[in-house]
N, CA, C, O and the ligand as a Tripos MOL2 file, in Angstrom:
@<TRIPOS>MOLECULE
protein
  289   287    73     0     0
PROTEIN
NO_CHARGES

@<TRIPOS>ATOM
      1 N           1.0090   -1.0270   -0.0020 N.3       1 MET1
      2 CA          0.0510   -0.0250    0.0060 C.3       1 MET1
      3 C           0.9290    1.2490   -0.0660 C.2       1 MET1
      4 O           2.0010    1.2360    0.5390 O.2       1 MET1
      5 N           0.5740    2.2850   -0.7230 N.am      2 THR2
      6 CA          1.2110    3.5070   -0.8650 C.3       2 THR2
      7 C           0.9320    4.3710    0.3240 C.2       2 THR2
      8 O          -0.2270    4.6860    0.5900 O.2       2 THR2
      9 N           1.9820    4.7820    1.0780 N.am      3 THR3
     10 CA          1.8230    5.7450    2.1070 C.3       3 THR3
     11 C           2.5680    7.0240    1.9620 C.2       3 THR3
     12 O           3.5540    7.1470    1.2360 O.2       3 THR3
     13 N           2.0430    7.9790    2.6950 N.am      4 LYS4
     14 CA          2.6470    9.2800    2.5370 C.3       4 LYS4
     15 C           2.8080    9.7760    3.9500 C.2       4 LYS4
     16 O           1.9300    9.5560    4.7830 O.2       4 LYS4
     17 N           4.0120   10.5010    4.2690 N.am      5 ARG5
     18 CA          4.1140   10.8530    5.6960 C.3       5 ARG5
     19 C           3.5900   12.3680    5.6500 C.2       5 ARG5
     20 O           3.8770   13.2300    4.8200 O.2       5 ARG5
     21 N           2.6560   12.4700    6.8810 N.am      6 CYS6
     22 CA          2.2870   13.8660    7.1970 C.3       6 CYS6
     23 C           3.1040   14.8180    7.7640 C.2       6 CYS6
     24 O           3.7940   14.5390    8.7450 O.2       6 CYS6
     25 N           3.1040   16.0670    7.1860 N.am      7 SER7
     26 CA          4.3110   17.1040    7.6740 C.3       7 SER7
     27 C           3.9470   17.5350    9.0620 C.2       7 SER7
     28 O           4.7660   18.2360    9.6550 O.2       7 SER7
     29 N           2.7740   17.1950    9.6870 N.am      8 ARG8
     30 CA          2.4160   17.7750   10.9040 C.3       8 ARG8
     31 C           2.7160   16.7890   11.8750 C.2       8 ARG8
     32 O           3.5730   17.0510   12.7190 O.2       8 ARG8
     33 N           2.0690   15.5650   11.8810 N.am      9 CYS9
     34 CA          1.9410   14.5140   12.8830 C.3       9 CYS9
     35 C           3.0850   13.7600   12.6510 C.2       9 CYS9
     36 O           3.4960   13.1200   13.6190 O.2       9 CYS9
     37 N           3.7120   13.6750   11.5890 N.am     10 ARG10
     38 CA          5.0840   12.8460   11.0890 C.3      10 ARG10
     39 C           4.5730   11.4650   11.0210 C.2      10 ARG10
     40 O           5.4370   10.5890   11.0610 O.2      10 ARG10
     41 N           3.3400   11.0940   10.9270 N.am     11 ASN11
     42 CA          2.8490    9.5300   10.7000 C.3      11 ASN11
     43 C           2.7430    9.2560    9.3820 C.2      11 ASN11
     44 O           2.2970   10.0870    8.5920 O.2      11 ASN11
     45 N           3.1930    7.9230    8.9830 N.am     12 ARG12
     46 CA          2.8530    7.5950    7.7870 C.3      12 ARG12
     47 C           1.4970    6.9610    7.5980 C.2      12 ARG12
     48 O           1.0060    6.1110    8.3400 O.2      12 ARG12
     49 N           0.9880    7.4440    6.5870 N.am     13 LYS13
     50 CA         -0.5980    7.1380    6.5120 C.3      13 LYS13
     51 C          -0.9750    6.8180    5.0890 C.2      13 LYS13
     52 O          -0.3300    7.3930    4.2130 O.2      13 LYS13
     53 N          -2.0560    5.8700    4.6870 N.am     14 PRO14
     54 CA         -2.2610    5.5150    3.5780 C.3      14 PRO14
     55 C          -2.9100    6.8770    2.7320 C.2      14 PRO14
     56 O          -3.5480    7.7560    3.3130 O.2      14 PRO14
     57 N          -2.6150    6.8830    1.2000 N.am     15 LEU15
     58 CA         -2.8870    8.0920    0.4670 C.3      15 LEU15
     59 C          -4.2350    8.6250    0.6120 C.2      15 LEU15
     60 O          -4.4690    9.8210    0.4430 O.2      15 LEU15
     61 N          -5.1140    7.7850    0.9170 N.am     16 GLU16
     62 CA         -6.7830    8.1230    1.1070 C.3      16 GLU16
     63 C          -6.8700    9.1180    2.2280 C.2      16 GLU16
     64 O          -7.7200   10.0080    2.2650 O.2      16 GLU16
     65 N          -5.9490    8.9220    3.1390 N.am     17 GLN17
     66 CA         -5.9700   10.0260    4.3450 C.3      17 GLN17
     67 C          -5.7100   11.2750    4.0830 C.2      17 GLN17
     68 O          -5.8640   12.1960    4.8850 O.2      17 GLN17
     69 N          -5.2910   11.3770    2.9210 N.am     18 PHE18
     70 CA         -4.7730   12.8900    2.4440 C.3      18 PHE18
     71 C          -5.5490   13.4580    1.4500 C.2      18 PHE18
     72 O          -5.9300   12.8730    0.4360 O.2      18 PHE18
     73 N          -5.8080   14.7520    1.7940 N.am     19 VAL19
     74 CA         -6.8490   15.4320    0.6050 C.3      19 VAL19
     75 C          -6.0570   15.8740   -0.5070 C.2      19 VAL19
     76 O          -4.8660   16.1780   -0.4420 O.2      19 VAL19
     77 N          -6.8460   15.8960   -1.6260 N.am     20 LYS20
     78 CA         -6.0620   16.1700   -3.0410 C.3      20 LYS20
     79 C          -5.8220   17.7630   -2.9900 C.2      20 LYS20
     80 O          -6.6330   18.6160   -2.6300 O.2      20 LYS20
     81 N          -4.6330   17.9260   -3.3980 N.am     21 ASN21
     82 CA         -4.3310   19.3780   -3.7620 C.3      21 ASN21
     83 C          -3.5490   19.3850   -4.7920 C.2      21 ASN21
     84 O          -2.4730   18.7890   -4.8070 O.2      21 ASN21
     85 N          -4.1250   20.2290   -5.9980 N.am     22 ASN22
     86 CA         -3.4570   20.2660   -7.2600 C.3      22 ASN22
     87 C          -2.1620   20.9840   -7.2100 C.2      22 ASN22
     88 O          -1.2640   20.7030   -8.0040 O.2      22 ASN22
     89 N          -2.0430   21.8310   -6.3740 N.am     23 LYS23
     90 CA         -0.9260   22.9250   -6.1090 C.3      23 LYS23
     91 C           0.2020   21.8590   -5.7530 C.2      23 LYS23
     92 O           1.2790   22.0060   -6.3310 O.2      23 LYS23
     93 N           0.0890   20.9900   -5.0190 N.am     24 SER24
     94 CA          1.3610   20.2180   -4.7030 C.3      24 SER24
     95 C           1.9690   19.1460   -5.7410 C.2      24 SER24
     96 O           1.2340   18.6300   -6.5830 O.2      24 SER24
     97 N           3.1790   18.8680   -5.6610 N.am     25 ARG25
     98 CA          3.8480   18.0230   -6.4260 C.3      25 ARG25
     99 C           3.1340   16.6020   -6.7120 C.2      25 ARG25
    100 O           3.0170   16.1830   -7.8630 O.2      25 ARG25
    101 N           2.7420   16.0060   -5.7690 N.am     26 ASP26
    102 CA          2.1940   14.6780   -5.7650 C.3      26 ASP26
    103 C           0.8040   14.7130   -5.7860 C.2      26 ASP26
    104 O           0.1560   13.6690   -5.7080 O.2      26 ASP26
    105 N           0.1500   16.0720   -5.9070 N.am     27 GLY27
    106 CA         -1.3260   16.0670   -6.1810 C.3      27 GLY27
    107 C          -1.9120   15.8990   -4.8120 C.2      27 GLY27
    108 O          -3.1410   15.8460   -4.7800 O.2      27 GLY27
    109 N          -1.3100   15.8100   -3.7490 N.am     28 LEU28
    110 CA         -1.9520   15.5820   -2.2690 C.3      28 LEU28
    111 C          -1.5780   16.6590   -1.1660 C.2      28 LEU28
    112 O          -0.4280   17.0990   -1.1750 O.2      28 LEU28
    113 N          -2.3670   17.0520   -0.3390 N.am     29 ASN29
    114 CA         -1.8600   17.8490    0.6720 C.3      29 ASN29
    115 C          -0.7880   17.2630    1.3260 C.2      29 ASN29
    116 O          -0.5880   16.0600    1.1600 O.2      29 ASN29
    117 N           0.0380   18.0140    2.1460 N.am     30 HIS30
    118 CA          1.0330   17.6610    2.8220 C.3      30 HIS30
    119 C           0.5080   17.2380    4.1510 C.2      30 HIS30
    120 O           1.1950   16.4320    4.7780 O.2      30 HIS30
    121 N          -0.6470   17.6770    4.6910 N.am     31 TYR31
    122 CA         -0.9410   17.1310    6.1000 C.3      31 TYR31
    123 C          -2.2140   15.9950    5.8270 C.2      31 TYR31
    124 O          -2.9460   16.0510    4.8390 O.2      31 TYR31
    125 N          -2.3080   15.0860    6.7740 N.am     32 CYS32
    126 CA         -3.4250   14.0550    6.7800 C.3      32 CYS32
    127 C          -4.4950   14.8530    6.9130 C.2      32 CYS32
    128 O          -4.3570   16.0560    7.1380 O.2      32 CYS32
    129 N          -5.8660   14.1840    6.7690 N.am     33 ARG33
    130 CA         -6.9000   14.6830    7.1410 C.3      33 ARG33
    131 C          -7.2800   15.3240    8.4530 C.2      33 ARG33
    132 O          -7.7320   16.4640    8.5560 O.2      33 ARG33
    133 N          -7.0470   14.4560    9.4810 N.am     34 PRO34
    134 CA         -7.1320   14.8930   10.9830 C.3      34 PRO34
    135 C          -6.4160   16.2440   11.1040 C.2      34 PRO34
    136 O          -6.9640   17.2210   11.6150 O.2      34 PRO34
    137 N          -5.2250   16.2600   10.6350 N.am     35 CYS35
    138 CA         -4.1300   17.3710   10.8870 C.3      35 CYS35
    139 C          -4.8470   18.3990   10.1830 C.2      35 CYS35
    140 O          -5.1670   19.3720   10.8650 O.2      35 CYS35
    141 N          -5.1740   18.3980    8.9540 N.am     36 LYS36
    142 CA         -5.7390   19.4140    7.9830 C.3      36 LYS36
    143 C          -6.9020   20.1420    8.5870 C.2      36 LYS36
    144 O          -7.0650   21.3460    8.3930 O.2      36 LYS36
    145 N          -7.7390   19.3930    9.3440 N.am     37 ARG37
    146 CA         -8.9930   19.6700   10.0910 C.3      37 ARG37
    147 C          -8.4670   20.5990   11.1610 C.2      37 ARG37
    148 O          -8.9180   21.7440   11.2110 O.2      37 ARG37
    149 N          -7.6470   20.2400   11.9310 N.am     38 LYS38
    150 CA         -7.1230   20.9920   12.9780 C.3      38 LYS38
    151 C          -6.4710   22.2900   12.6610 C.2      38 LYS38
    152 O          -6.5760   23.3120   13.3390 O.2      38 LYS38
    153 N          -5.8620   22.1660   11.6850 N.am     39 ILE39
    154 CA         -4.9510   23.3460   11.2040 C.3      39 ILE39
    155 C          -6.0110   24.4680   10.9500 C.2      39 ILE39
    156 O          -5.8620   25.6090   11.3870 O.2      39 ILE39
    157 N          -7.1680   24.0390   10.1620 N.am     40 MET40
    158 CA         -7.9750   24.8970    9.7390 C.3      40 MET40
    159 C          -8.7770   25.5230   10.8140 C.2      40 MET40
    160 O          -9.0160   26.7300   10.7950 O.2      40 MET40
    161 N          -9.2120   24.7110   11.7820 N.am     41 GLN41
    162 CA        -10.0290   25.0770   12.8800 C.3      41 GLN41
    163 C          -9.1890   26.1800   13.7110 C.2      41 GLN41
    164 O          -9.6760   27.2070   14.1860 O.2      41 GLN41
    165 N          -7.7820   25.7610   13.8020 N.am     42 GLU42
    166 CA         -7.0320   26.8570   14.5100 C.3      42 GLU42
    167 C          -6.7280   28.2190   13.7130 C.2      42 GLU42
    168 O          -6.5780   29.3060   14.2710 O.2      42 GLU42
    169 N          -6.6660   28.0230   12.4690 N.am     43 TYR43
    170 CA         -6.7120   29.2040   11.6340 C.3      43 TYR43
    171 C          -7.6780   29.9380   11.6320 C.2      43 TYR43
    172 O          -7.5040   31.1540   11.7120 O.2      43 TYR43
    173 N          -9.0650   29.3420   11.5330 N.am     44 PHE44
    174 CA        -10.2230   30.0260   11.6260 C.3      44 PHE44
    175 C         -10.7490   30.6930   12.9350 C.2      44 PHE44
    176 O         -11.8250   31.2740   13.0800 O.2      44 PHE44
    177 N          -9.7800   30.4930   13.8440 N.am     45 ALA45
    178 CA        -10.0330   31.0280   15.2200 C.3      45 ALA45
    179 C          -9.3290   32.2560   15.1910 C.2      45 ALA45
    180 O          -9.6490   33.0930   16.0350 O.2      45 ALA45
    181 N          -8.3600   32.5440   14.3180 N.am     46 THR46
    182 CA         -7.4330   33.6920   14.5090 C.3      46 THR46
    183 C          -8.2860   34.9450   13.5920 C.2      46 THR46
    184 O          -9.2850   34.7160   12.9110 O.2      46 THR46
    185 N          -7.6860   36.1940   13.7430 N.am     47 LYS47
    186 CA         -8.2040   37.1470   13.0720 C.3      47 LYS47
    187 C          -8.1700   37.0290   11.6550 C.2      47 LYS47
    188 O          -9.1660   37.1880   10.9490 O.2      47 LYS47
    189 N          -7.0000   36.7440   11.2190 N.am     48 GLU48
    190 CA         -6.7300   36.3890    9.8100 C.3      48 GLU48
    191 C          -7.6990   35.3600    9.2620 C.2      48 GLU48
    192 O          -8.2520   35.5100    8.1730 O.2      48 GLU48
    193 N          -7.8630   34.4550    9.9410 N.am     49 GLY49
    194 CA         -8.6930   33.3220    9.4970 C.3      49 GLY49
    195 C         -10.2810   33.6240    9.4820 C.2      49 GLY49
    196 O         -11.0510   33.0960    8.6800 O.2      49 GLY49
    197 N         -10.6330   34.4780   10.4040 N.am     50 ILE50
    198 CA        -12.0240   34.8490   10.3640 C.3      50 ILE50
    199 C         -12.3100   35.8050    9.1220 C.2      50 ILE50
    200 O         -13.3700   35.7270    8.5020 O.2      50 ILE50
    201 N         -11.2850   36.7310    8.7880 N.am     51 ALA51
    202 CA        -11.2390   37.4360    7.5700 C.3      51 ALA51
    203 C         -11.4820   36.6440    6.3250 C.2      51 ALA51
    204 O         -12.3850   36.8310    5.5090 O.2      51 ALA51
    205 N         -10.3810   35.5690    6.2920 N.am     52 ALA52
    206 CA        -10.3530   34.8900    5.2280 C.3      52 ALA52
    207 C         -11.6710   34.1760    5.0870 C.2      52 ALA52
    208 O         -12.1500   34.0830    3.9570 O.2      52 ALA52
    209 N         -12.2460   33.7100    6.0230 N.am     53 LYS53
    210 CA        -13.7790   32.9810    5.9230 C.3      53 LYS53
    211 C         -14.4660   34.0910    5.3840 C.2      53 LYS53
    212 O         -14.9980   33.7790    4.3180 O.2      53 LYS53
    213 N         -14.6510   35.2140    5.6940 N.am     54 LYS54
    214 CA        -15.5560   36.1920    5.1280 C.3      54 LYS54
    215 C         -15.2560   36.3410    3.6680 C.2      54 LYS54
    216 O         -16.1530   36.2850    2.8270 O.2      54 LYS54
    217 N         -14.1000   36.5140    3.3890 N.am     55 ARG55
    218 CA        -13.6480   36.7710    2.0610 C.3      55 ARG55
    219 C         -14.0740   35.4130    1.2380 C.2      55 ARG55
    220 O         -14.6020   35.4850    0.1280 O.2      55 ARG55
    221 N         -13.8480   34.4190    1.7630 N.am     56 MET56
    222 CA        -14.3980   33.1770    0.8890 C.3      56 MET56
    223 C         -15.7320   33.1150    0.6860 C.2      56 MET56
    224 O         -16.1650   32.8100   -0.4250 O.2      56 MET56
    225 N         -16.6220   33.4180    1.8100 N.am     57 ALA57
    226 CA        -17.8720   33.3220    1.6800 C.3      57 ALA57
    227 C         -18.5550   34.5070    0.5780 C.2      57 ALA57
    228 O         -19.5690   34.3520   -0.1030 O.2      57 ALA57
    229 N         -17.8220   35.5120    0.6270 N.am     58 GLU58
    230 CA        -18.0350   36.6680   -0.1860 C.3      58 GLU58
    231 C         -17.8600   36.2350   -1.7500 C.2      58 GLU58
    232 O         -18.6920   36.4220   -2.6380 O.2      58 GLU58
    233 N         -16.5530   35.5990   -1.8830 N.am     59 ASN59
    234 CA        -16.2960   35.1320   -3.2870 C.3      59 ASN59
    235 C         -17.2710   34.0310   -3.7270 C.2      59 ASN59
    236 O         -17.7150   33.9600   -4.8720 O.2      59 ASN59
    237 N         -17.5400   33.2680   -2.8430 N.am     60 LEU60
    238 CA        -18.5550   32.0970   -3.1390 C.3      60 LEU60
    239 C         -20.0100   32.8700   -3.7390 C.2      60 LEU60
    240 O         -20.6650   32.5350   -4.7270 O.2      60 LEU60
    241 N         -20.2370   33.8800   -2.8960 N.am     61 ARG61
    242 CA        -21.4850   34.5430   -3.3070 C.3      61 ARG61
    243 C         -21.4960   35.2390   -4.5080 C.2      61 ARG61
    244 O         -22.5620   35.3050   -5.1190 O.2      61 ARG61
    245 N         -20.3330   35.8590   -5.0310 N.am     62 LEU62
    246 CA        -20.1580   36.3840   -6.2690 C.3      62 LEU62
    247 C         -20.2710   35.4990   -7.3370 C.2      62 LEU62
    248 O         -21.0380   35.6730   -8.2840 O.2      62 LEU62
    249 N         -19.3850   34.3840   -7.1760 N.am     63 ARG63
    250 CA        -19.2300   33.2750   -8.0230 C.3      63 ARG63
    251 C         -20.9300   32.7170   -8.3460 C.2      63 ARG63
    252 O         -21.4410   32.5620   -9.4550 O.2      63 ARG63
    253 N         -21.4390   32.5360   -7.2560 N.am     64 ARG64
    254 CA        -22.9320   32.0570   -7.6430 C.3      64 ARG64
    255 C         -23.6940   32.8920   -8.4350 C.2      64 ARG64
    256 O         -24.5090   32.5140   -9.2780 O.2      64 ARG64
    257 N         -23.3760   34.2090   -8.1100 N.am     65 LYS65
    258 CA        -24.2580   35.3470   -8.7810 C.3      65 LYS65
    259 C         -23.8850   35.3340  -10.3400 C.2      65 LYS65
    260 O         -24.7590   35.5140  -11.1880 O.2      65 LYS65
    261 N         -22.6600   35.1300  -10.6460 N.am     66 ALA66
    262 CA        -22.0550   35.2550  -11.7990 C.3      66 ALA66
    263 C         -22.4870   33.8570  -12.6600 C.2      66 ALA66
    264 O         -22.7020   33.9080  -13.8710 O.2      66 ALA66
    265 N         -22.5810   32.6660  -11.9160 N.am     67 ALA67
    266 CA        -23.0550   31.4280  -12.6360 C.3      67 ALA67
    267 C         -24.3660   31.5460  -13.1220 C.2      67 ALA67
    268 O         -24.6890   31.1590  -14.2450 O.2      67 ALA67
    269 N         -25.3170   32.1930  -12.1250 N.am     68 SER68
    270 CA        -26.7140   32.2670  -12.4020 C.3      68 SER68
    271 C         -26.7160   33.2070  -13.4780 C.2      68 SER68
    272 O         -27.5920   32.9350  -14.2990 O.2      68 SER68
    273 N         -26.0720   34.1680  -13.7460 N.am     69 LYS69
    274 CA        -26.1870   35.0560  -14.9180 C.3      69 LYS69
    275 C         -25.7130   34.4420  -16.2220 C.2      69 LYS69
    276 O         -26.1460   34.8260  -17.3080 O.2      69 LYS69
    277 N         -24.8280   33.4950  -16.0910 N.am     70 LYS70
    278 CA        -24.4720   32.8750  -17.3800 C.3      70 LYS70
    279 C         -25.4320   31.8750  -17.8700 C.2      70 LYS70
    280 O         -25.4500   31.5700  -19.0620 O.2      70 LYS70
    281 N         -26.3590   31.2650  -16.8740 N.am     71 ARG71
    282 CA        -27.2340   30.2240  -17.2920 C.3      71 ARG71
    283 C         -28.1250   30.8430  -18.1320 C.2      71 ARG71
    284 O         -28.4930   32.0140  -18.0460 O.2      71 ARG71
    285 N         -28.5510   29.8190  -19.1550 N.am     72 LYS72
    286 CA        -29.6070   30.5850  -20.1860 C.3      72 LYS72
    287 C         -30.7920   29.9290  -20.0460 C.2      72 LYS72
    288 O         -31.7740   30.2820  -20.6970 O.2      72 LYS72
    289 ZN         -1.2350   14.1570   10.3040 Zn       73 ZN73
@<TRIPOS>BOND
     1     1     2 1
     2     2     3 1
     3     3     4 2
     4     3     5 am
     5     5     6 1
     6     6     7 1
     7     7     8 2
     8     7     9 am
     9     9    10 1
    10    10    11 1
    11    11    12 2
    12    11    13 am
    13    13    14 1
    14    14    15 1
    15    15    16 2
    16    15    17 am
    17    17    18 1
    18    18    19 1
    19    19    20 2
    20    19    21 am
    21    21    22 1
    22    22    23 1
    23    23    24 2
    24    23    25 am
    25    25    26 1
    26    26    27 1
    27    27    28 2
    28    27    29 am
    29    29    30 1
    30    30    31 1
    31    31    32 2
    32    31    33 am
    33    33    34 1
    34    34    35 1
    35    35    36 2
    36    35    37 am
    37    37    38 1
    38    38    39 1
    39    39    40 2
    40    39    41 am
    41    41    42 1
    42    42    43 1
    43    43    44 2
    44    43    45 am
    45    45    46 1
    46    46    47 1
    47    47    48 2
    48    47    49 am
    49    49    50 1
    50    50    51 1
    51    51    52 2
    52    51    53 am
    53    53    54 1
    54    54    55 1
    55    55    56 2
    56    55    57 am
    57    57    58 1
    58    58    59 1
    59    59    60 2
    60    59    61 am
    61    61    62 1
    62    62    63 1
    63    63    64 2
    64    63    65 am
    65    65    66 1
    66    66    67 1
    67    67    68 2
    68    67    69 am
    69    69    70 1
    70    70    71 1
    71    71    72 2
    72    71    73 am
    73    73    74 1
    74    74    75 1
    75    75    76 2
    76    75    77 am
    77    77    78 1
    78    78    79 1
    79    79    80 2
    80    79    81 am
    81    81    82 1
    82    82    83 1
    83    83    84 2
    84    83    85 am
    85    85    86 1
    86    86    87 1
    87    87    88 2
    88    87    89 am
    89    89    90 1
    90    90    91 1
    91    91    92 2
    92    91    93 am
    93    93    94 1
    94    94    95 1
    95    95    96 2
    96    95    97 am
    97    97    98 1
    98    98    99 1
    99    99   100 2
   100    99   101 am
   101   101   102 1
   102   102   103 1
   103   103   104 2
   104   103   105 am
   105   105   106 1
   106   106   107 1
   107   107   108 2
   108   107   109 am
   109   109   110 1
   110   110   111 1
   111   111   112 2
   112   111   113 am
   113   113   114 1
   114   114   115 1
   115   115   116 2
   116   115   117 am
   117   117   118 1
   118   118   119 1
   119   119   120 2
   120   119   121 am
   121   121   122 1
   122   122   123 1
   123   123   124 2
   124   123   125 am
   125   125   126 1
   126   126   127 1
   127   127   128 2
   128   127   129 am
   129   129   130 1
   130   130   131 1
   131   131   132 2
   132   131   133 am
   133   133   134 1
   134   134   135 1
   135   135   136 2
   136   135   137 am
   137   137   138 1
   138   138   139 1
   139   139   140 2
   140   139   141 am
   141   141   142 1
   142   142   143 1
   143   143   144 2
   144   143   145 am
   145   145   146 1
   146   146   147 1
   147   147   148 2
   148   147   149 am
   149   149   150 1
   150   150   151 1
   151   151   152 2
   152   151   153 am
   153   153   154 1
   154   154   155 1
   155   155   156 2
   156   155   157 am
   157   157   158 1
   158   158   159 1
   159   159   160 2
   160   159   161 am
   161   161   162 1
   162   162   163 1
   163   163   164 2
   164   163   165 am
   165   165   166 1
   166   166   167 1
   167   167   168 2
   168   167   169 am
   169   169   170 1
   170   170   171 1
   171   171   172 2
   172   171   173 am
   173   173   174 1
   174   174   175 1
   175   175   176 2
   176   175   177 am
   177   177   178 1
   178   178   179 1
   179   179   180 2
   180   179   181 am
   181   181   182 1
   182   182   183 1
   183   183   184 2
   184   183   185 am
   185   185   186 1
   186   186   187 1
   187   187   188 2
   188   187   189 am
   189   189   190 1
   190   190   191 1
   191   191   192 2
   192   191   193 am
   193   193   194 1
   194   194   195 1
   195   195   196 2
   196   195   197 am
   197   197   198 1
   198   198   199 1
   199   199   200 2
   200   199   201 am
   201   201   202 1
   202   202   203 1
   203   203   204 2
   204   203   205 am
   205   205   206 1
   206   206   207 1
   207   207   208 2
   208   207   209 am
   209   209   210 1
   210   210   211 1
   211   211   212 2
   212   211   213 am
   213   213   214 1
   214   214   215 1
   215   215   216 2
   216   215   217 am
   217   217   218 1
   218   218   219 1
   219   219   220 2
   220   219   221 am
   221   221   222 1
   222   222   223 1
   223   223   224 2
   224   223   225 am
   225   225   226 1
   226   226   227 1
   227   227   228 2
   228   227   229 am
   229   229   230 1
   230   230   231 1
   231   231   232 2
   232   231   233 am
   233   233   234 1
   234   234   235 1
   235   235   236 2
   236   235   237 am
   237   237   238 1
   238   238   239 1
   239   239   240 2
   240   239   241 am
   241   241   242 1
   242   242   243 1
   243   243   244 2
   244   243   245 am
   245   245   246 1
   246   246   247 1
   247   247   248 2
   248   247   249 am
   249   249   250 1
   250   250   251 1
   251   251   252 2
   252   251   253 am
   253   253   254 1
   254   254   255 1
   255   255   256 2
   256   255   257 am
   257   257   258 1
   258   258   259 1
   259   259   260 2
   260   259   261 am
   261   261   262 1
   262   262   263 1
   263   263   264 2
   264   263   265 am
   265   265   266 1
   266   266   267 1
   267   267   268 2
   268   267   269 am
   269   269   270 1
   270   270   271 1
   271   271   272 2
   272   271   273 am
   273   273   274 1
   274   274   275 1
   275   275   276 2
   276   275   277 am
   277   277   278 1
   278   278   279 1
   279   279   280 2
   280   279   281 am
   281   281   282 1
   282   282   283 1
   283   283   284 2
   284   283   285 am
   285   285   286 1
   286   286   287 1
   287   287   288 2
@<TRIPOS>SUBSTRUCTURE
     1 MET1         2 RESIDUE 1 A MET
     2 THR2         6 RESIDUE 1 A THR
     3 THR3        10 RESIDUE 1 A THR
     4 LYS4        14 RESIDUE 1 A LYS
     5 ARG5        18 RESIDUE 1 A ARG
     6 CYS6        22 RESIDUE 1 A CYS
     7 SER7        26 RESIDUE 1 A SER
     8 ARG8        30 RESIDUE 1 A ARG
     9 CYS9        34 RESIDUE 1 A CYS
    10 ARG10       38 RESIDUE 1 A ARG
    11 ASN11       42 RESIDUE 1 A ASN
    12 ARG12       46 RESIDUE 1 A ARG
    13 LYS13       50 RESIDUE 1 A LYS
    14 PRO14       54 RESIDUE 1 A PRO
    15 LEU15       58 RESIDUE 1 A LEU
    16 GLU16       62 RESIDUE 1 A GLU
    17 GLN17       66 RESIDUE 1 A GLN
    18 PHE18       70 RESIDUE 1 A PHE
    19 VAL19       74 RESIDUE 1 A VAL
    20 LYS20       78 RESIDUE 1 A LYS
    21 ASN21       82 RESIDUE 1 A ASN
    22 ASN22       86 RESIDUE 1 A ASN
    23 LYS23       90 RESIDUE 1 A LYS
    24 SER24       94 RESIDUE 1 A SER
    25 ARG25       98 RESIDUE 1 A ARG
    26 ASP26      102 RESIDUE 1 A ASP
    27 GLY27      106 RESIDUE 1 A GLY
    28 LEU28      110 RESIDUE 1 A LEU
    29 ASN29      114 RESIDUE 1 A ASN
    30 HIS30      118 RESIDUE 1 A HIS
    31 TYR31      122 RESIDUE 1 A TYR
    32 CYS32      126 RESIDUE 1 A CYS
    33 ARG33      130 RESIDUE 1 A ARG
    34 PRO34      134 RESIDUE 1 A PRO
    35 CYS35      138 RESIDUE 1 A CYS
    36 LYS36      142 RESIDUE 1 A LYS
    37 ARG37      146 RESIDUE 1 A ARG
    38 LYS38      150 RESIDUE 1 A LYS
    39 ILE39      154 RESIDUE 1 A ILE
    40 MET40      158 RESIDUE 1 A MET
    41 GLN41      162 RESIDUE 1 A GLN
    42 GLU42      166 RESIDUE 1 A GLU
    43 TYR43      170 RESIDUE 1 A TYR
    44 PHE44      174 RESIDUE 1 A PHE
    45 ALA45      178 RESIDUE 1 A ALA
    46 THR46      182 RESIDUE 1 A THR
    47 LYS47      186 RESIDUE 1 A LYS
    48 GLU48      190 RESIDUE 1 A GLU
    49 GLY49      194 RESIDUE 1 A GLY
    50 ILE50      198 RESIDUE 1 A ILE
    51 ALA51      202 RESIDUE 1 A ALA
    52 ALA52      206 RESIDUE 1 A ALA
    53 LYS53      210 RESIDUE 1 A LYS
    54 LYS54      214 RESIDUE 1 A LYS
    55 ARG55      218 RESIDUE 1 A ARG
    56 MET56      222 RESIDUE 1 A MET
    57 ALA57      226 RESIDUE 1 A ALA
    58 GLU58      230 RESIDUE 1 A GLU
    59 ASN59      234 RESIDUE 1 A ASN
    60 LEU60      238 RESIDUE 1 A LEU
    61 ARG61      242 RESIDUE 1 A ARG
    62 LEU62      246 RESIDUE 1 A LEU
    63 ARG63      250 RESIDUE 1 A ARG
    64 ARG64      254 RESIDUE 1 A ARG
    65 LYS65      258 RESIDUE 1 A LYS
    66 ALA66      262 RESIDUE 1 A ALA
    67 ALA67      266 RESIDUE 1 A ALA
    68 SER68      270 RESIDUE 1 A SER
    69 LYS69      274 RESIDUE 1 A LYS
    70 LYS70      278 RESIDUE 1 A LYS
    71 ARG71      282 RESIDUE 1 A ARG
    72 LYS72      286 RESIDUE 1 A LYS
    73 ZN73       289 GROUP 0 **** ****
């Protein structure tokens, strides 16, 4: 079974324990799912995280608006 080491908990885990990430070289995130979740939780508890969340929600809203306009 192919495994990958998580950059956070340093454990080797099967590839399905990693979220896909097109930006990374192997196409998978550096962190395993539980670690990724923790990182996001910690991040969204910070000021920057809260701001980023708001931005993301706003972007999503705009994208939805644009998508509904395109539909014929
Ligand atoms: Zn991990």
